[in-house]
N, C-alpha and C positions, 0 to 999 in steps of 0.2 A: 826426335827433335820437336819441341813444342811449336805449335803454329803461332804466328804473329799477325798483326794487323796494323796497316799504315793508313792513317787519315790524312787527307789533303784538302786544303783549301784550293780553290781554281784560280781566280785572277790574282796575279802578282806572286803565285806560289807554284802550282803545278804548271800553270799556263805561262808562256811568255807573252810579249806585248802583241804578237800576232794571233793570240789566243790558240796557240799550238803547243804541243809537248815537244820539247827539244829532243834530238835524236838520242843523245846519251842518257837522258832521263827515261825515254821510252824503252831502250835496251835494258836499263836497270830494272824497270818495273817488270818486264817479261821475265827476267831471271828471278825476281823476288816472288811473283805469283807462280811461276813454274816450279818453285820449291815448296809449293803447298800453302803459302801464305795469302792472306786477304788484302784486297785493295779496296779502299773506301774513299769516295769523294764526300767531303764534309763542308757543305756550302750554305750560304745564306739564300741562294736561288731555290725556287720551289722544285719539286721532283720532276715535273714535266721538262723544265729547263735543264736540270742536271743530266736527265736521260738523253736529251737532244745533244748535249756536249759529249756525253760518253759515246753515243753512237756516231756523231759527227766526227769525232777523233778517231773512229775505227777500232775502239777498245773492245777487247773480247777476253778478259782476264777471268778465268774460273774463280769463283768465290768473291765476285765484286758485290759491293753494297753502295747505296747512295743515301747519305743523310742530307735532308733537304730542309729549307726554311729555318735554318739554325737550330737544328736538332728536334723539331717538331714531327718530322717524318723520317722513318728508316725504311728503305726499300731493298729488297733482295733481287738483284738483277737475274741470277740464276733461276729463281723460282717465279719472277714476275709478279711479286706480291709484297705489300707492306708488311713488315714485322712489328711496327710501332707507328702510331699515329695519334697526335693530340691537336688541340687548336684553340684559338681565342674564343671563349664563350659568345654565342650568337648575340646575346643581349648586350654585349659591350660594343658591337661593331658600329652601330648607328651613332651612339654617343661619342665615340672616337672620331668619326668622320665629321659630325657636328662641331666638336671642338677644333679640329683642323680647319675647317671652314672659317670658324671664329677668329683664328690666329693667322689666316691667309696662308696656310701651308697645304702644299698637295699631299694627299694621302689616298692610297688605294689598298685593295685586298685581292683575293684569289678565290676562285672555285677550282674544281678538278681539272678544268681544261683552259680557263680564261683569266687574265687580269680583269678585275672588276673595279670600276672607278665612276665617281661622279663627274669627273673632269678629265678633259683631254688638255693638250697644250704643250708648253715648253718642257716642263718637268717630265711629262710622259714621253715626249719625243726623246729626250736625253736618255731616259730609262731604257727605251726600247731600241737603242742603237745596238745593244748587246743582247738583251732579253727579247727574244723573238716570239714569246707567248702571245697568242692573239688576245685582243682587247675588246671588252664590253664597256661602253659608256652609257650609264643610265642614272636617273634621278633616284631609281628604286633599287639600290644595291641589294637589299635584302632579299628581293625576289629571285636574285641569281645565286643565292647561297643555300644549298641543300644541307649542309653540314658545317660545323665551326671551322672557319678558315685557318689554315696553317700558320699564317702570320699577316701582318699588315706593314706597310712601309710608307714613312713620311720623307718627302724630298723637298729640299730647299736649296737652290743653285747659288743664291747670291747673298743671303743675310743669315750667317750662322747664329748669330745672337737671337734672332727670331725664332729659329729652329730650337734653340735652347730654352726659349721662354715657353715654347709649346711642350717641349719634353718635360719640363718641371710641372706644368699644369696638368699634363696627362698623367704623370706618376701620382700626383695628388688625387686626381679623379678616380683613378683605378686601385688606389689604396695599396700599391706595390705589388699587385697581382700579376703584372706583366713586366717582362724585361724589355728595357728601352736602352739601345745601344747603337753606336754608329759603326757601320760597316765600311764607310769611307766618309770624307768630310761633308758629303750632301745627303747620304742616305741614313735615315734612322730606322732600324729594325725594331719591330713590335711583335713580341711573341709571348706565350705563356712562361711564367716564372719557372715552371718545373722543367722547361726544355732548355735549349742552349747547346752549343756545340760539345762543350764539356760533358753534359749529361749524356749526349749521343755516344761519346767515347765509352763511358762507363756502361751505358745500357747495351750497346752492341757487343762489347767485350764479354759482358755477362751472358747474353743470349748464346755467344759462340763458345763460352766456357774458355775464354783466353784470360790468363792473369794480366793484371794491368801493367806489370812490368814488361810484358811483351807487346805493348802497344806503343805506337809512334804517332806523332801528329806535327804537321808542318803549316805555318800560316804567316801572315805579313800584316794583318789589320787587327783592330780592337776586337771585333767579334770572333777572332780566332784565339783570344787569350784563354778563355776557359777550357778549350780542348788541348792547347799546349800545356796548361797546367795540370789537367787530368790525366794525360798520357804518361806512360813510363819514361818516354824520352820525348820532350817537347822541342821542337825545332823552330827557330825564328829565321826567316829570310834576311839576308843582309839588306835587301831593299825595303824591309819592313819598317814599321814605326818604332820609335825608341821604347814605348810601352811594351810592345810585344817582345822586343829583344830582352827586356829586364825580366820578362815572365818565363823565358825559355831556358832550357839546359844547355843548349848550344845554338850558335849562329852560324848560318852558312858562310863560306869564304867567297862564293860566287852568287850572283843574283839569278832571278828566274829565267833570264834570257840566256844564261850561260851554264846550264846544267847544274845549277847550285845544289839541287837535292840529290843528284845521282850518287855521290859517294855515301850518303847517309842511307840510301836505299839499299845499296850493295852491302853496307856494313851490318844492316838489319837482318840480312839472310843468316849471318852467323857462320 
């Protein structure tokens, strides 16, 4: 039997509102991976945060991978190494931060171990309720970056129109070289155009020599659409947005709090 791989978004998909995997879903995952298939978290979070979630949930599935920062990083849990990594060109980082300051939008980036930001405050406090990555606040962000960052994120909690004005200005400034999309109503993800969750599906399937028809992907938000469309079977959560549901092959009958994915995981075993 050919091996298969299942890609999961975290919040609103694999995790319930308590940030846990429900018992029925956990049991289905164990059966799926014990049959020799691959488990992959495919998230907008950076790899260190995805690793913290993987370990914090007590997951130990052989053949696990983590795709982080919307497909800019692919990490093999078994091997403890990156199998793919790209990032925003360093020369773009400071102009992006300058533009965000001009528009009054919070924007930060990351190095291998920390969130790196010019500013602290309400937006950062909101972001770090869930993301526990340590924070460096500095006027000289570039001094903390030894390599192109996997992504940047712009946050606006109160005025989406202002965020949209910033998005359009940033798209023009970077001449379409970056992907700019919302992972929720407040967060705009900024990452290289050659990345994306859908690119990660195709790239990792190719690395593992798994045909695309043996790939599955589940999500609930706009930044999940590319992976849902790229996979052989794209699954939208019933609690997901309407755009996500329209892009999927199937929609779950139950939400992320009620083992919505468990039947699909079991069906994928074949």
